N, C-alpha and C positions, 0 to 999 in steps of 0.2 A: 804115181808111187808118194810112199811117205816122207818128209823133209830129214828124218831120222836117216831114213835109207839113202838116200842124195848126199849124205856129207858124215858117211859113215864109209870113207872110201881112203884114199893116199895122202898122208898129213899136204903134203908141197901143193895137191890138187885143190882138196878147200882151203886153203891156205890161199889160193888163186881165185879163186871163184869172191871167197870174201872181201877177197883185198879187191875186185871187179864190181863194185856194189857202190849203184849214185850216190851214195847219201849218206848220211849216221842215221837215219829212219830206218831204213832198208838193211843196216845194218845189225842196227838193234833186234829190230824186228825176228830175223833170221838166229840169230843167238838164243831168241826167248822160243824160237819153233826146233832148234835141233840142239840139241845136248854133245852130240860129234863137230858140230860145229861151234861150240860154245869151247870145247876143250880144249880146239886148234886155237882156236882168238886167246883164251889165257896162256899157252907156249909162246905166241907171238901178239900178244895187245899191238906193243908201239909202230910195230912195220904195218901189221893192217891198217889201223886206225891213221898212221900218215900217209899211205895209198886214197883211206876213202874220203879224207880229208880234201885230196888232189879233186879225183874226183867231182867232189862236193863244191868246192868253192872255185877251181878252177885256177889259170895261172898267174891270179892275183892273188895266192893263197899265204906268199911271204908278206904280203900288205898286210893281209886279215888276218895269218898269224904276230904278228908287228905289234894290231895293237893292241890284243887279246891279251899276251904278254906284259904288254906294259901295265895289268893289273892285276892286285891281288885279291887276297879273299875280302877284302873289308873294299874294295873297288878305289884301292889309293894308289898314284901312278906311282909305280915302280922303278928301277931304273930298266930305261926302255932303251932295247934291243937293237942293233940295226937289221936293216935287211937281209942283209949277207951274212949275219948271225943265224936269223931265220933258216934259212935255207940251208947251212950248216947244219944246222938242228933241228930239221922240221918235224921230229918225233914226238907227237903229241899224246897225252892225255885222256881224259874220257870229259874231264872237268873242261878241260881246253876245247873238247872238240864240242860240246853242249854251247859252247859259249860263239865258238864259229858258227854257229847253224844257225843261231840267232842274230847273229851280225848279218848276219849274209840274206837273212828270210830279207832285214831294213832294206840291205842294199838290192835284191833283187825289187823291192817296191821301187823305188829310187829310180832303178833303171828301166822299169815299167814307167813311171811318169817322162824319165829323160825322153823316151822312143816315141811318148806318146804324141809331145810336141815337141818332139828338134826331127822324129829322123820316120815319122810313119801316122799321119792324123787320122789315121781310117783303124788302127787297131791298138790293145788299151794294154798288150803285153806285149813286151820286148823284142823288136824286130830288129836288134841290129844283130851286126856279124859278128863273129868271135872274139876277132882282131879288135873290134871297136866297144866291146864289150867289155875287154880285158884294159883297154885305155879308160873307158871311165868309171870302172869298178876300183882298180888301183889309187885312182886321184881323189873318190870317194872314202876311200881306208885311209887315206894321206891325210885329208881334208879332219875325217873321224875324231884321228890320234893327234893333231894339230887343235882343235877344238876339245880334246884332253887335256893334253898338257897346258895350253896357255887360256884357255875358255875361262867362262865363270866361274869354275875350281879354283885357276889359281887369280883374280881378283883382288886384292887389296884397297877400303876402302880410298885410299890416298890414289892409286888408279880408278877409280872409277871415276873422278874427278877430268881424268884424261880427256880431249875429246881427239884424239887418235890412238893409233895404234900400233907402236912398235916395238919388239923388246928385244933385248940383245939374242937370248934363248932360241927366242921367236925365229931371230933372224938367222941365226946359224942353224936353228932343224932345218929350213927351206931352202936354205943357201948350199942343203948337202946335196939335193937335186939338181939334175940338168937342166939346159931351158928346156927342151920339149915337155921334161913330166914336169915342169913348173907350169906351162904353158894349158898343160891337160889338168890339174891343178885348179889355176885359174878359172879356167873356161868354163868347168863342172860349179865354180862357184859362184861365176854367173847365174849358170843355171840354177842352182839351190834357192839363191838372192831372188830371181826373177821364181820362181814356184810358191816361193810362200807370200808374193808380194799381195796378189788380191785376196789373199784371207785376213791379209790387216791395211789396207787402202784404208778404210776406213778413221782405224785410231791414232788418237797424237805421238808428234815423235815417229814419224814412217819408215825418217829409214834408218831410224835409230830402234823401231822395233824390231825391223829386217836383220838388222846388222844384231845384234840381239839372240834373235832367234840362231842364226849360223854360229854362235859362239856355246852353243844349247848342245851343237851336234846334230846328224841327221837324223836319229830319232825324233826330236822337236821334228826339223825339218816337213818329213815325212806327216807327219803328226800334222802341222800348220797346212802344208800344201792342200792335207784329202780336207781340213776343214773339218775336221774330231776338236770332242768337248775340252780334248786336256790337251789346252795349250801350255807355254810356259808361263809358271804364275811372275806374279809383277815385280816379285825381289829381283828375280834371274834378267827379266826384263832390261828392272832399272838399272842392272850391274853390266851390261854392256855397253857398247861405244863405239863410234860409226869406225867403219876403215878396217877392223877386224880382219886380218887375213889381206884384206887387199893391200893395205896401205903396208905390210912388211913384204907382198909382190914386187907395188911398186920401188922400195927403194934395192932389191932385189934389180930391175933391171936398171933403174939409173948407175947404179954401180957394173953390172953389162957391160952396160954402153948397145941395149939390145930395147924393139919396141915394145909395151904391152899387148899383150895377145887381143884387146878387143881392133889394134890395126890389121887384123890377120883375117879373109875369109870365117866366118863363126862355125861354119859345120865343118871346115878342113882338121881342125884343130885333135873333134876326135872323131867325127867322122867322115869315111870315104863317100858316101853318096846318101842325098838324101827321096824319099820312095815321094814319088808326083809331084817331083818340087815344080814344077813346068804346068801345074794345073790352073785350067782356069775357072774366074768367077762364072757364074751361073748366068749372071744378069750383065754383067758388062765388061765381062770376055775380058777382061784384064791378067794375064798370069801373078799368081799369087802365090801355088806351092805350097807352104806350110800355114799361111795366115788366109786360110780357108772354114769358113762352118757350116754344119747344121748337126742336126740332134745330136749323129754321135761327139761330138766335143761344144757344143754349148755352155757348158757348165767352166769351158775359161774365156767366154766374155767377157769375164771380170775383171782379167789382164788385161783389153784391150780395149776397150770400150764403158763411156763411165757409168757409173751408180744408176739405179733407175729415178731414184732421187734426186738425184743431179740434174737429170732429162726433167723433172718436172718440174724442175723451179730455172732451168734454162726459158720455158714456155709459157714461163707468165702463171703457173696450175699450182704450186703452192709460193706464200710467199716467207716465209722464216726458210731459215738454213740448215741444212739439209742432219747438221748436229743440232739442232733447236728440233726436229722431232719427237715424236714418242717413238717406242722403239718399232720399224714397219712391222705389218703382215710379209710374212716370209716368201711370198707374190714379190711384193718391191725390190726385194734383191737377190732373190733367184731368175738370175737372166734361159734356165731352160722350162721351166714353169713361165718366163713373161714369154715367149718366144714360140711356146706351144700354144698361148693363150690368143695372139694375134697372131696368128698363123689361120686361130679360127675365124678371127673375123677380119679374117685383110681385106683389102681393100678389092673390090673386081675388076674394077677399071685396070688401076697402074700398079696391082700387082697378082692379073688374073692370071697371069702364069709361071708363077714361086710353086712350085713342086714342095713338099717337105721333106725331100732329103735331099734338097739341091745345094753343094756347097758358094759360099755366099763369099766373100771379101769382106772385112772389118768397116770399110767405106759404106757398101751396101745396106748390110749389118742393121750398121747404127744409123741409115737412112729408113729403113724399114719401122727400126724403133722408133725415131722424133715421128714416122707419119702417122702412124697409128695409137701413140702414146694418149692422146686424147681422149679418145673416145676409149680405150682399156681404160683410160681413172675415172674417164667418168661412170664407169660400171664398177667401182670400186665400193 
């Protein structure tokens, strides 16, 4: 049946069909394909867009709308609406719809990363339940808005010299959330900092660089975590400071007389369960759960095992400090390539039972790295 015939029916039926579409892109495609659907949309644009927005974004729509509505066309913060106001006024424009689709793509990318690292190490797409996804996404949207309001765009020369971060407006912003919501925010912030840690592990002022990336918001965090080329520039990094977000949260914990989130089970704040939590290392048989590695997640080893250059120095195979070395060949800094290489040349006696897809714990991986390093280095 031609698309035009499908929508040439009762206006209310067409309205419900359009409102049930799962995304803004599917709505746009439908409107381009059918003049009848387009006419119905023009009669009720705000209602249909609001319905599709919930289908596309999900229960975290109030947080997403609050972020989007905090900017004008020049990307400058406006008066920030409350989440309650966004719920009451959930009708959106096409411009807002486009912004929502953009920010949601970044949020989903971070959710995939969070799920892979902390929910299910065997899948690079999110395995979070709907409840877990909602907790994660609303926390990221809130962190994003915090970075918009109190991050690099709001720093002055005087503030840049401070060694900690607590501002009264920032304190008021976070104090509006319940303790449970703040625990979700702090838990996600800890994940975001760990996500970029391996990408900046060899940089000067390591901790400050991580906090600086956090001030730049989720887009920079996702870029850094993926080790892409477009990292925040030096001007942005130099304007960051230790304790962005975390210092403010700490002050709230003190004022409320409650323990920080790190006192609680890491997974329990956001996750109801962890897939493979009781899985064992194929080599030592220890229960390690998510802290197991094979080719699926060898690219994460940099956050757990020291760089290959450091290992070479520990064995006395190089005499200079890693920072004094010329830029190393890619094999030196890429654990997936290095692990592939040593598997191909593995010691037939000590590692004859090692199968490429075996899941090994950090300690056993590190042992394999050290055992094979001299022979591998000799071939370079």
